[in-house]
C-alpha positions, -999 to 999 in steps of 0.1 A, spaced: 808 477 317 795 448 300 763 446 318 756 483 311 763 476 274 737 446 276 712 470 291 718 496 263 715 471 236 678 460 252 668 496 254 680 504 219 661 472 206 631 481 227 630 516 216 633 505 177 603 480 182 582 510 199 591 533 169 581 507 144 549 499 161 537 538 162 548 541 126 528 509 115 498 523 138 502 557 122 501 539 86 474 517 93 453 545 105 460 567 75 450 537 52 418 533 70 410 569 71 415 573 34 392 541 26 362 554 46 365 588 33 366 572 -3 338 549 4 314 576 16 324 599 -14 313 570 -37 283 562 -22 269 599 -30 257 599 -66 267 628 -87 243 645 -107 251 656 -144 246 690 -159 216 679 -178 202 663 -145 205 698 -129 188 716 -157 159 690 -161 153 692 -121 155 730 -125 130 730 -154 105 706 -136 105 729 -104 99 762 -125 72 744 -144 56 711 -133 37 707 -165 69 703 -184 74 667 -170 69 639 -193 44 615 -183 37 581 -198 5 560 -190 7 525 -179 0 505 -209 7 470 -194 -23 448 -194 -31 415 -175 -34 385 -197 -73 383 -205 -87 350 -195 -95 327 -225 -129 308 -229 -128 271 -224 -158 257 -247 -154 222 -231 -161 235 -195 -181 267 -203 -154 284 -180 -127 312 -185 -90 298 -185 -63 318 -168 -26 313 -165 -9 305 -133 27 307 -122 43 285 -96 76 278 -79 89 253 -52 116 258 -26 130 236 -2 142 253 30 153 233 62 127 206 66 97 218 45 89 223 9 72 256 1 49 260 -30 44 297 -41 25 312 -70 -7 330 -83 -29 341 -111 -15 372 -130 -51 387 -134 -76 395 -107 -102 367 -102 -130 362 -78 -122 350 -43 -151 325 -44 -128 301 -62 -99 276 -46 -65 275 -52 -46 239 -45 -14 223 -57 -16 187 -71 17 170 -66 27 134 -80 55 114 -64 81 89 -79 63 61 -67 29 70 -80 17 91 -50 -5 118 -53 -15 147 -29 -38 175 -33 -27 205 -10 -53 233 -6 -46 270 1 -63 304 7 -65 331 -20 -52 364 -15 -68 393 -36 -44 420 -49 -56 450 -71 -41 434 -102 -34 398 -93 -47 370 -72 -22 349 -52 -24 316 -38 -12 316 -1 23 298 1 16 260 9 41 246 32 49 207 31 68 189 58 98 168 40 89 140 62 55 137 41 73 131 7 92 102 -3 128 104 -19 130 112 -56 117 134 -80 83 150 -77 61 172 -102 35 194 -95 11 222 -108 -5 248 -91 -45 250 -99 -73 275 -95 -110 266 -97 -141 283 -93 -177 282 -108 -169 304 -138 -129 303 -141 -102 275 -140 -65 274 -146 -32 256 -142 2 265 -140 32 247 -162 42 214 -145 73 221 -122 95 196 -105 117 190 -75 139 166 -58 136 151 -22 170 135 -13 
């Protein structure tokens, strides 16, 4: 009788564990289902009544839609009497990714592609580098193609650089930027 009693206790414990496992699985499934349902409901934006009214009004009469002309104007080149050239502003930035330094930037106004874009770098030990790059013409801007410089070419310390543009009739330079080589 004691042997049967031990087996019976094992079955009861086993059955209790199985019931607890099933209950925990059901609870986890219910929580997961409600979270995924709530997530999908939250990603769909709800329209307000005024949005619905405005959409209906525009669909009935497209002329009702208010339009505003773009009034943003690119910065006008300034005359530089000492060089007899127009001066434009450049923007520039530098990022170190992996084993390379990347210098990016451009001119916020369209200029001719007959010029050249280049970065002038000065190092912590008096080194200087001139890295030319191509121009990329866009309708409203002119970009300088990204310049990639292996870090192995640069000594450790703080470097300064400017991005420059020069053509027969236009010139420009970015503000001085810095980066550190460790």
